[in-house]
C-alpha positions as CSV (number, residue, x, y, z in Angstrom):
1,M,-5.9,-37.8,-3.1
2,P,-2.6,-35.7,-4.0
3,A,-2.5,-32.0,-2.7
4,F,-2.8,-30.8,-6.3
5,Q,-6.1,-32.4,-7.2
6,I,-7.5,-31.3,-3.7
7,L,-6.4,-27.6,-4.5
8,I,-8.1,-27.7,-8.0
9,N,-11.3,-29.4,-6.5
10,K,-11.4,-26.4,-3.8
11,L,-10.9,-23.8,-6.5
12,V,-13.4,-25.4,-8.9
13,D,-15.8,-22.3,-8.7
14,Y,-13.1,-19.9,-9.4
15,N,-12.5,-20.3,-13.2
16,L,-9.0,-21.7,-13.2
17,T,-7.6,-21.9,-16.7
18,Q,-6.3,-25.0,-18.0
19,V,-2.7,-23.6,-17.8
20,Q,-3.3,-22.9,-14.2
21,K,-4.5,-26.5,-13.7
22,D,-1.5,-27.9,-15.3
23,W,0.9,-25.6,-13.4
24,I,-0.9,-26.7,-10.2
25,T,-0.6,-30.4,-11.2
26,S,3.1,-30.0,-11.8
27,H,4.0,-28.0,-8.7
28,N,2.6,-30.4,-5.9
29,K,4.7,-28.7,-3.1
30,K,3.2,-25.3,-3.8
31,A,-0.1,-26.8,-4.1
32,S,0.3,-28.5,-0.7
33,L,1.1,-25.2,0.8
34,L,-2.0,-23.4,-0.6
35,K,-4.1,-26.4,0.3
36,T,-2.9,-26.0,3.9
37,Y,-3.4,-22.3,3.8
38,L,-7.2,-22.9,2.6
39,D,-7.8,-25.5,5.5
40,D,-6.0,-23.1,8.1
41,N,-8.4,-20.3,7.0
42,G,-11.5,-22.5,7.0
43,N,-11.8,-22.8,3.3
44,T,-13.8,-19.7,3.1
45,A,-14.7,-17.7,0.0
46,K,-12.2,-14.9,1.2
47,A,-9.3,-17.6,1.4
48,K,-10.3,-19.2,-1.8
49,N,-10.1,-16.0,-3.6
50,F,-6.6,-15.3,-2.3
51,A,-5.6,-18.8,-3.4
52,K,-6.9,-18.1,-6.8
53,H,-4.8,-15.0,-7.1
54,A,-1.9,-16.7,-5.7
55,V,-2.0,-19.4,-8.3
56,E,-2.1,-16.7,-11.0
57,A,1.0,-14.9,-9.7
58,L,3.0,-18.3,-9.1
59,E,2.2,-19.5,-12.5
60,D,3.5,-16.4,-13.8
61,G,6.6,-16.4,-11.9
62,G,5.6,-14.1,-8.7
63,E,5.9,-14.9,-5.0
64,V,3.5,-15.6,-2.4
65,D,3.5,-15.0,1.4
66,V,0.7,-17.0,2.8
67,L,1.6,-16.0,6.4
68,N,0.9,-12.3,5.6
69,N,-1.4,-12.7,2.7
70,I,0.8,-10.9,0.3
71,I,1.4,-11.5,-3.2
72,L,4.3,-10.1,-5.2
73,D,3.7,-10.1,-8.9
74,S,6.5,-11.2,-11.3
75,T,7.0,-7.6,-12.5
76,F,7.7,-6.4,-8.8
77,I,10.2,-9.2,-7.8
78,T,12.2,-8.9,-11.2
79,D,12.8,-5.2,-10.5
80,L,15.8,-6.1,-8.1
81,R,15.8,-2.5,-6.8
82,V,12.1,-2.2,-6.1
83,K,12.3,-5.6,-4.4
84,C,15.3,-4.7,-2.3
85,V,13.5,-1.7,-1.0
86,Y,10.3,-3.7,-0.1
87,D,12.4,-6.5,1.6
88,K,14.1,-3.7,3.8
89,L,10.6,-2.2,4.7
90,K,9.1,-5.5,5.5
91,G,12.2,-6.5,7.8
92,L,11.6,-3.3,10.0
93,S,10.1,-3.7,13.3
94,N,7.8,-1.2,15.1
95,T,7.0,0.9,12.0
96,V,3.8,1.6,10.2
97,F,4.8,-0.6,7.2
98,D,5.4,-3.6,9.6
99,D,2.1,-2.9,11.1
100,I,0.3,-2.8,7.9
101,I,1.8,-5.7,6.2
102,N,3.1,-7.8,9.0
103,D,0.3,-7.5,11.6
104,H,-2.6,-7.5,9.1
105,F,-3.7,-4.0,9.1
106,G,-5.0,-1.6,12.0
107,S,-8.5,-2.7,11.3
108,S,-7.4,-6.1,12.8
109,S,-8.4,-8.0,9.6
110,N,-6.5,-10.4,7.3
111,A,-6.4,-8.0,4.3
112,H,-5.0,-9.3,1.0
113,I,-2.4,-7.2,-1.0
114,K,-0.5,-7.6,-4.3
115,F,2.2,-5.5,-5.2
116,E,3.0,-5.0,-9.0
117,I,4.7,-2.7,-11.3
118,G,2.6,-1.7,-14.5
119,T,1.3,1.4,-16.2
120,N,-1.4,3.5,-14.2
121,I,-3.5,5.0,-16.9
122,N,-4.3,8.2,-14.9
123,G,-0.5,9.1,-14.7
124,E,-0.1,8.6,-11.0
125,D,3.2,7.2,-9.9
126,A,1.5,4.7,-7.6
127,L,-2.1,3.5,-7.3
128,T,-4.1,1.1,-5.2
129,K,-7.1,-0.5,-6.5
130,S,-9.3,-2.0,-3.7
131,L,-11.4,-5.0,-5.2
132,I,-14.4,-5.6,-2.9
133,G,-17.2,-7.4,-4.5
134,A,-20.0,-7.1,-2.0
135,P,-19.4,-4.2,0.5
136,S,-22.4,-4.8,2.7
137,N,-20.8,-8.2,3.5
138,V,-18.2,-7.3,6.0
139,N,-17.1,-10.8,6.4
140,G,-16.4,-11.2,2.7
141,S,-13.5,-11.1,0.6
142,S,-11.3,-8.1,-0.5
143,F,-8.2,-7.7,-2.6
144,H,-6.0,-4.6,-2.8
145,V,-3.7,-4.3,-5.9
146,I,-0.9,-1.8,-5.5
147,T,0.5,-0.7,-8.8
148,L,3.8,1.2,-9.2
149,D,4.1,2.7,-12.5
150,S,7.0,1.6,-14.4
151,D,7.9,5.0,-16.1
152,K,7.5,7.1,-13.1
153,I,9.5,4.9,-10.7
154,A,12.3,4.4,-13.1
155,N,13.9,7.6,-11.9
156,Y,12.9,7.3,-8.3
157,S,15.4,7.5,-5.5
158,A,15.3,4.6,-2.9
159,I,13.5,6.8,-0.4
160,E,10.9,7.7,-2.9
161,L,10.4,4.1,-3.6
162,A,10.0,3.6,0.1
163,L,7.6,6.4,0.5
164,A,5.3,5.1,-2.4
165,M,5.0,1.6,-1.0
166,V,4.2,2.9,2.5
167,H,1.8,5.6,1.1
168,E,-0.1,3.1,-1.0
169,S,-0.2,0.4,1.8
170,I,-1.9,3.0,3.9
171,H,-4.5,3.5,1.3
172,A,-5.2,-0.1,1.2
173,E,-5.3,-0.1,5.1
174,L,-8.0,2.7,5.3
175,M,-10.1,1.3,2.6
176,E,-9.9,-2.2,4.4
177,R,-11.0,-0.4,7.6
178,C,-13.8,1.2,6.1
179,Y,-15.0,-2.0,4.6
180,R,-14.7,-4.1,7.7
181,L,-16.7,-1.4,9.7
182,G,-19.5,-1.3,7.4
183,L,-18.8,2.3,6.2
184,L,-18.8,1.3,2.4
185,S,-22.2,1.3,0.4
186,T,-20.6,0.7,-3.0
187,V,-17.0,0.2,-4.5
188,S,-16.4,0.6,-8.1
189,Y,-13.5,0.7,-10.4
190,N,-13.3,3.1,-13.3
191,S,-11.2,1.5,-16.0
192,T,-11.0,5.0,-17.8
193,T,-9.5,6.7,-15.0
194,G,-8.0,4.0,-13.0
195,L,-9.6,5.3,-9.9
196,T,-11.6,3.4,-7.3
197,G,-14.9,5.1,-6.6
198,V,-17.0,4.6,-3.3
199,S,-20.0,5.6,-1.8
200,F,-20.8,5.5,1.9
201,S,-23.4,3.8,3.9
202,S,-25.6,6.0,6.1
203,T,-26.0,3.1,8.5
204,P,-22.7,1.4,9.1
205,G,-23.4,-1.8,10.8
206,N,-20.2,-3.1,12.4
207,I,-19.1,-0.2,14.9
208,H,-18.2,-1.9,18.2
209,T,-15.7,0.3,19.8
210,I,-15.1,4.2,20.5
211,G,-12.1,4.0,18.1
212,D,-14.4,2.5,15.5
213,M,-16.9,5.4,16.3
214,I,-14.2,8.1,16.0
215,F,-12.9,6.6,12.6
216,S,-16.5,6.3,11.3
217,L,-17.1,10.1,12.2
218,L,-13.9,11.1,10.5
219,V,-14.6,9.4,7.4
220,N,-18.0,11.0,7.4
221,H,-16.6,14.5,7.9
222,Y,-14.2,14.2,5.1
223,S,-16.4,12.5,2.7
224,N,-18.7,15.4,3.1
225,F,-16.1,18.0,2.2
226,P,-16.7,20.2,-1.1
227,D,-14.1,18.2,-2.6
228,P,-14.7,14.5,-1.2
229,S,-12.2,13.1,-3.5
230,Q,-9.5,13.6,-0.9
231,W,-11.4,11.9,1.9
232,N,-8.8,8.9,2.1
233,H,-5.7,11.4,1.9
234,N,-7.3,13.6,4.8
235,L,-7.5,10.6,6.9
236,F,-3.7,10.2,6.6
237,N,-3.3,13.3,8.8
238,S,-6.1,12.9,11.3
239,T,-5.2,9.1,12.0
240,S,-1.5,10.0,12.5
241,Y,-0.5,8.0,9.6
242,R,1.5,10.9,7.9
243,S,3.8,11.3,11.2
244,E,4.2,7.5,11.3
245,M,5.0,7.4,7.8
246,A,7.7,10.1,8.3
247,Q,9.1,7.9,11.1
248,N,9.1,4.9,9.0
249,L,11.2,6.8,6.5
250,I,13.7,7.8,9.2
251,D,13.9,4.1,10.3
252,I,14.4,2.7,6.7
253,H,17.0,5.7,6.0
254,P,20.1,3.7,7.5
255,S,19.5,0.8,5.3
256,L,19.1,2.7,2.2
257,N,21.4,5.8,2.6
258,D,24.7,5.8,0.6
259,S,27.4,6.8,3.4
260,G,29.8,7.8,0.9
261,N,27.2,10.1,-0.8
262,D,25.3,11.0,2.4
263,F,21.7,12.5,1.8
264,L,21.7,15.0,4.8
265,N,25.3,16.3,3.8
266,N,24.3,16.7,0.1
267,I,21.3,18.7,0.9
268,N,22.7,20.9,3.6
269,S,25.8,21.5,1.6
270,D,23.9,22.4,-1.7
271,I,24.6,26.1,-3.0
272,S,20.9,26.2,-3.7
273,L,19.8,25.3,-0.3
274,V,16.5,26.8,0.8
275,G,15.9,27.0,4.6
276,G,18.0,24.8,6.8
277,P,20.3,23.4,7.7
278,Y,18.0,20.2,8.0
279,T,17.8,17.5,10.4
280,L,16.9,13.9,9.1
281,Q,13.5,14.3,11.1
282,Q,12.8,17.7,9.3
283,C,13.6,16.1,5.9
284,M,11.3,13.1,6.2
285,E,8.6,15.3,7.5
286,Y,8.6,17.2,4.4
287,V,8.9,14.0,2.4
288,S,5.9,12.8,4.1
289,W,3.7,15.6,2.5
290,I,4.3,14.2,-1.0
291,G,0.9,13.1,-2.5
292,L,-1.0,14.7,0.2
293,E,-0.8,18.5,-1.3
294,S,-4.7,18.6,-1.7
295,T,-5.5,17.9,1.9
296,D,-6.9,20.2,4.5
297,E,-3.8,19.9,6.8
298,Y,-1.4,20.6,4.0
299,N,-3.1,23.8,3.3
300,T,-3.0,24.9,7.1
301,Q,0.4,23.5,7.8
302,V,2.3,24.3,4.7
303,L,0.6,26.6,2.2
304,S,-0.7,28.9,5.0
305,V,2.7,29.3,6.7
306,P,5.5,31.5,5.2
307,G,8.4,29.8,3.8
308,E,6.9,26.3,4.4
309,L,6.1,25.8,0.6
310,A,9.5,26.7,-0.4
311,K,11.1,24.3,2.0
312,K,9.0,21.5,1.2
313,N,9.5,21.8,-2.5
314,Y,13.3,22.1,-2.0
315,I,13.3,18.7,0.0
316,E,11.0,17.0,-2.3
317,N,13.2,17.7,-5.3
318,A,16.3,17.0,-3.0
319,S,14.8,13.4,-2.2
320,R,15.3,12.5,-5.8
321,V,18.4,14.3,-6.9
322,H,20.4,14.1,-3.7
323,Y,19.3,10.4,-2.6
324,T,20.8,7.3,-4.0
325,N,18.9,5.4,-6.6
326,N,20.5,2.1,-5.4
327,C,19.5,-0.6,-3.0
328,Y,21.6,-3.3,-1.9
């Protein structure tokens, strides 16, 4: 039996459209790749769910990385600047992005991610939607969709694009860890706000190490704050992801910076310079706070320290106006 027919048979319960079946039939080589992927992953519901999403993306002109369980939507790969930044991030070694994408998450699970460009109805520049059908089944399937808002990123510099991708990947990582550790009771997607809502289990059932226990305690701590909506962002700080994210931006900087219009020279020679002169390390530390302004540590490390807010705001603006928009 040809690979395309075997793949269609394996996905019989996943509501393939006739157009998708026709695409599989006419692309036997790619069908064979997905069939092998399913076989290698035990033909589980989790693997079949990814294969179904992969077929949707491929039929629409997207790309699939079966080795790392990553799907790039056609909207993502046709934006050459965005795809260029992604490729440079993915090609780095020993960085948080490399760990998240290439090493399948700090939770040691094979999480599935799709990157796309679209419209975020809540006005966010980037958003991660975590699709987890049965949170109580820690061995079930999950799928994280990272959407970059087309209008918002149109004017983003290359370093801002890198930040958005890493930041949202960390959101997915943290959600995946919560899921695999049995910390989630319910996960829901609000189509009006575009946000993922969660409730937490009072009896997490998959805690096996001291690290798991510490992570569980941190989630419980932040989810019981007066404003629990920032629980995921607060974990960026307590799990050291923010500092690792800053280092990731330092590592990608040589590949993105325009040496003929150097970022560091630009900000330190600006007549409107606030604070400074800055090192690259200091700049990326301030950039890494972008999106974390409602967290507990931001209040103590930036808002409560004289002069820090002005410096952060200056560097945030400079990362757009003084950093190249191009990626080659």
